[in-house]
C-alpha positions as a Markdown table, in Angstrom:
| # | Residue | x | y | z |
|---|---|---|---|---|
| 1 | Met | 79.6 | 92.4 | -39.5 |
| 2 | Leu | 79.8 | 93.1 | -35.7 |
| 3 | Asn | 78.4 | 96.5 | -34.6 |
| 4 | His | 80.2 | 97.5 | -31.4 |
| 5 | Asn | 77.7 | 100.4 | -30.8 |
| 6 | Gln | 74.6 | 98.1 | -30.8 |
| 7 | Lys | 72.4 | 98.6 | -27.7 |
| 8 | Ile | 71.4 | 95.2 | -26.3 |
| 9 | Leu | 68.8 | 94.5 | -23.6 |
| 10 | Phe | 69.4 | 91.2 | -21.8 |
| 11 | Cys | 66.5 | 90.2 | -19.5 |
| 12 | Val | 66.4 | 87.3 | -17.1 |
| 13 | Thr | 62.9 | 86.2 | -16.0 |
| 14 | Gly | 61.2 | 83.3 | -14.4 |
| 15 | Met | 57.5 | 83.1 | -13.6 |
| 16 | Ser | 56.8 | 86.8 | -14.4 |
| 17 | Pro | 57.5 | 87.4 | -18.1 |
| 18 | Ala | 55.5 | 90.7 | -18.0 |
| 19 | Val | 58.6 | 92.2 | -16.4 |
| 20 | Val | 60.3 | 92.2 | -19.8 |
| 21 | Thr | 57.5 | 94.2 | -21.4 |
| 22 | Glu | 57.3 | 96.6 | -18.4 |
| 23 | Thr | 61.1 | 97.2 | -18.5 |
| 24 | Leu | 61.1 | 97.8 | -22.3 |
| 25 | Tyr | 58.1 | 100.2 | -21.9 |
| 26 | Ala | 59.8 | 102.2 | -19.1 |
| 27 | Leu | 63.1 | 102.4 | -21.0 |
| 28 | Thr | 61.4 | 103.7 | -24.2 |
| 29 | Gln | 59.4 | 106.3 | -22.3 |
| 30 | Lys | 62.5 | 108.1 | -21.1 |
| 31 | Lys | 64.0 | 107.7 | -24.6 |
| 32 | Glu | 67.4 | 107.2 | -22.9 |
| 33 | Phe | 67.9 | 103.6 | -24.0 |
| 34 | Ile | 66.1 | 102.1 | -26.9 |
| 35 | Pro | 67.6 | 98.6 | -27.6 |
| 36 | Asp | 68.6 | 97.4 | -31.0 |
| 37 | Ala | 68.2 | 93.8 | -29.8 |
| 38 | Ile | 66.5 | 92.0 | -26.9 |
| 39 | Tyr | 67.6 | 88.7 | -25.5 |
| 40 | Val | 65.6 | 86.9 | -22.8 |
| 41 | Ala | 66.7 | 84.0 | -20.6 |
| 42 | Thr | 64.2 | 82.1 | -18.6 |
| 43 | Thr | 63.7 | 79.0 | -16.5 |
| 44 | Ala | 62.1 | 75.8 | -17.8 |
| 45 | Gln | 59.1 | 76.6 | -15.6 |
| 46 | Gly | 58.9 | 80.1 | -16.9 |
| 47 | Lys | 59.0 | 78.9 | -20.5 |
| 48 | Asn | 55.8 | 77.0 | -20.0 |
| 49 | Thr | 53.8 | 79.9 | -18.5 |
């Protein structure tokens, strides 16, 4: 069943995957946005780092 109130974090990253972790950490520290799901898109080059 689809939940229309689900909080989703969609990140796009390339050669610096640490940006995803840093973003998630910053969001959870303020407790304003804690995602229910995280999706990450990357480049082929970023996938291999």
